[in-house]
N, C-alpha and C positions, 0 to 999 in steps of 0.2 A: 503494501500500500505504500501511494504519495504520503510526502508527512507535506501537514499542513506547515507553509511559512508564514509567520507573523513578523513583520517589519514598528518597532514600537516611536515613535517622533519625537522627543522630548526640548524643547529648549536647554535645557539645563539640567544635568544631573547631577545634584548633591547630595545632600538628606531625608527630603523633602517627601508629603506623601507618596503625591505621583510617581515620585523613583519605588518610593517602599514595595506600593502595591505591584510596578510591575520587576520588583526583585520578587514576590510571592509567587503574579503567574510564570516568571522563569522554574521558578526552585516546584511549582507544584502544578504543572502541566505539565501530562507524560510526553516524554521526550521521543516515546517511541510514535507518537504518532502527529507531535509539535515541533518545530524548528525553529528557531528566532532571534534575532538581533535588532541593535538599538541602533538606533540614530539623533545626535544629539549639537548644537549650536560650541556647548565646551563641559565642563564636567572638571568636581572638585570632592577630593573625597577618598574616604576610601570603596564608595558605593560600587562606583565603575566596576571594580574591580571584585565586589566578592558579585555583581552579574557574568562575566569574566568568568569567573571560578562555576560559575552556576548554568554556565554554557552560551553564554550570552555575548556574543563580540558588542565592544560597542565603537560608533565609530561618529571622531567628533569632524563638523565639517567646517567648523571655526562661525564665528559670530560675524551677523554684514553689519556691512557699512552702509548702507541704504538699503532699502525696496529693493533697490533693484541692479544687486551685486549679483554679479555670477556666481563667482566663488563656491558659495557655498550651497549653489542649487546645484553646478553642477556637481558638486563632491556627493550630494543625495542623492545625483541622478544617478552616477559608477554605482554606489552602494546599490539602487533597486533593482536597477542592471544585472549584476554580477550574486544579488539572492533570489531576487524574481520573488518578491514575496507574492502570496495570497494574499492578508490582508496587512493594510497599512493603520497600520492602530495612531492613533492624534487625543495624548489627553488631554491638552487646552486647544488656545485658539492659533498657537505662537505653532506649537512641537507640530498641530496639522497642514498650519501654512508652508 
């Protein structure tokens, strides 16, 4: 059976509730069914390492300098093209953007 690929999109990964919820999903969704990774503008602290230790690669793409800054967008597209997610899950407006 093909795994369902989930790409989580967040602006910043630190230690907040949204990030903790993503860590809970990574730890508790069956790895035989789901494959997960996360894309974000930037990260800090220990939580990104916990996500990666739990099997969820974290891709930092950089902070937008202005709304039409092509660099972070092109990095996100590269992650999407490589990972080929079935679901892109954004927790907040900025993550969805």
